[in-house]
N, C-alpha and C positions, 0 to 999 in steps of 0.2 A: 810177568804173562805167560804162561806157562801154556804148550800148545798138547792137546789129548790126540792119542792117538788117530782118533776120527778126525780130528783136524789136519794132523799130516796126511790121511789118508785122502781128504778132500784135497788139499793142495797138490797131491801126487797127481790125483785124477784129473784136476784142471791143467796141468803143466802137460801130461801126456795126451790129452785131447788137442790142447795146442800147436804140440809137434807134430800130431797127426795132421792137422790142417794145414801146415806149416810145409811139412812133406808132399803132401796132396798138390798145393799150390805150387810147388816147385816144380814137380813133376809134369804138370800141365803147361808150366812155363817153357820146359827144356825140352817138351816132346818134339821129335824129328818131325819134319815135314819132308814130304815127297812132291816133286813135280813131273807130270805128263805132258808132254806136247805131242798134240795130234798132226797129223798131215799138212795141217793149213798154218802151224805154228800157233796153235792155241795152247795156252798152260793152263792146266787144271790142277790145283793142289789136292792129293789125295793122302790118305792114310798110309801105315807102311805094309799094311795086306793088301788093299786095293793096289799099291805099285805093285807086290810080287806078282798078283794075280793078271795084271796088264803086262809085265814085264815077261811071265809064264806064255801068255797069249801069243805074243810077238816073238819070242823063242822058238815056238811050235812052228809058226809061219814060216819062221826063217829056214829052220831044219826042213821042212815040207818042199819048200824052194828048191835048197841046196840038194835033197835026195832027186827031185825031177830033173834038176841038173846035171844030174851024176856026179856030183860034186861032195864026194864019200866023206873024204879027209875034213871039210869043213861041217859037214854035218854030223859027223863024230863030235868034234869040238864043241858043237851046239848043244849036241845031246847031254854032255857032260855038263854044259850050262843050266840046261833044264833040269838035271837031277838034283845041282845045288839049290837052285830058285824052289824046287819041291820040298827039299829037306827045310830050307828057310821058312816056308808056308806052313810044314808040320811043326817045326818047333815052336811058332808062333801059335799055334792053335793048342799047343798042348799035347801033341799026340806022338 
């Protein structure tokens, strides 16, 4: 029994679809999870995007506190961390 070009094409298409399913399943299984802790110690699992947004808010508050306390060296360090988090957010959003 010989396979026609149509048969070979159909088999190739089925294999490709199976590979796509496996890839999607693998990506879902290996997706990173991020944990956020509130002031009461409650843990929440969030997406990467949500984690970065939470971290950005936290750093902005910390920078503001350091500026109010006139701890400008610490505020500058936090400012650099804010810049890095913003870059990660932009990268994730494809901007």
